[in-house]
C-alpha positions in Angstrom: 62.2 121.1 -107.3 61.3 124.1 -105.1 61.5 126.4 -108.1 58.9 124.6 -110.1 56.4 127.1 -108.6 56.4 130.6 -110.1 53.5 131.6 -107.9 54.6 129.8 -104.7 52.2 128.8 -101.9 53.0 128.0 -98.3 53.5 124.3 -98.9 55.9 124.8 -101.8 58.3 126.6 -99.4 59.2 123.2 -98.0 59.0 121.3 -101.3 62.7 120.8 -102.2 65.2 118.2 -103.4 66.7 116.1 -100.6 70.1 117.7 -101.2 68.7 121.2 -100.9 66.8 120.2 -97.8 70.0 118.8 -96.3 72.1 121.9 -97.1 69.5 124.4 -95.9 68.6 122.2 -92.9 72.2 122.1 -91.7 72.4 125.8 -92.0 69.2 126.2 -90.0 69.9 123.8 -87.3 73.7 123.9 -86.7 73.6 127.1 -84.7 70.9 126.2 -82.3 72.3 122.7 -81.8 75.7 124.2 -80.9 74.4 127.1 -78.8 71.1 126.1 -77.3 71.2 125.0 -73.7 67.9 123.0 -74.0 66.2 121.0 -76.7 63.1 123.2 -76.3 65.1 126.1 -77.6 65.9 124.1 -80.7 62.2 123.2 -81.2 61.2 126.9 -80.8 63.8 127.9 -83.4 62.7 125.3 -85.9 59.1 126.5 -85.4 60.1 130.1 -86.0 62.0 129.1 -89.2 59.0 127.1 -90.5 56.7 130.0 -89.9 59.1 132.2 -91.7 59.2 129.9 -94.7 55.4 129.7 -94.8 55.0 133.5 -94.5 57.6 134.1 -97.2 56.0 131.7 -99.7 52.4 132.6 -98.9 52.1 135.2 -101.6 50.3 137.5 -99.1 51.6 140.7 -97.5 49.9 140.4 -94.2 49.5 143.4 -91.9 51.3 141.4 -89.2 54.2 140.4 -91.5 57.5 140.8 -89.8 58.7 142.9 -92.8 56.5 145.7 -91.4 58.5 145.8 -88.2 61.9 144.4 -89.1 63.7 146.5 -91.7 65.9 143.7 -93.2 63.0 141.2 -93.5 62.0 140.4 -97.1 58.6 138.8 -96.7 56.4 137.5 -99.4 56.5 140.5 -101.8 60.3 140.5 -101.9 60.7 136.7 -102.3 57.8 136.4 -104.8 60.0 138.4 -107.2 62.6 135.6 -106.9 60.1 133.0 -107.8 58.6 135.1 -110.6 62.0 135.7 -112.4 64.3 133.1 -110.8 66.9 135.7 -110.5 67.8 137.9 -107.5 66.1 138.3 -104.2 67.6 135.1 -102.8 67.2 136.0 -99.2 63.9 135.9 -97.5 65.0 137.4 -94.2 68.4 139.1 -94.3 67.8 141.1 -97.5 70.7 143.3 -96.7 72.9 140.6 -98.5 70.9 140.9 -101.7 71.5 144.7 -101.5 75.2 144.3 -100.8 75.7 141.9 -103.7 73.4 143.7 -106.0 71.1 140.8 -106.5 68.0 142.9 -105.8 68.6 145.6 -108.4 65.9 144.3 -110.9 63.4 144.2 -108.0 64.1 147.7 -106.9 64.0 149.0 -110.5 60.6 147.4 -111.0 59.3 148.8 -107.8 60.4 152.3 -108.9 58.8 151.8 -112.3 55.5 150.7 -110.9 55.4 153.6 -108.4 56.1 156.0 -111.3 53.4 154.4 -113.4 50.9 154.6 -110.5 51.8 158.3 -109.9 51.3 159.0 -113.5 47.8 157.4 -113.4 47.0 159.3 -110.3 46.6 156.2 -108.1 49.4 157.2 -105.7 49.7 160.7 -104.2 52.9 162.4 -105.4 55.6 163.2 -102.9 55.5 166.8 -104.1 51.8 167.3 -103.4 
């Protein structure tokens, strides 16, 4: 259900089949429930995760996006490729796993191709200049 959207929006991030919601929900909540010393910690964690889902599916690369400050954070640009092609870029936060398993190769290849095309058109300053 979640992947009915090729151009996701913030609400589609939470739109999923009940089985997918259960599986992802258990993965999101089991750690805080086992390790948190107060229910407020669990609520804060859930809030952070919801903000992450909204940001990742927003389609916007905001200046305050965590990907600008956290090297392994995928953000909207990274995860949009996943919705566009439905292959690769499965992670929205720990993108290192996409790199380790090679599921981000098509995304990286496309970024290089677009950068070369922009340099050829003179839209991006060359690294040699």
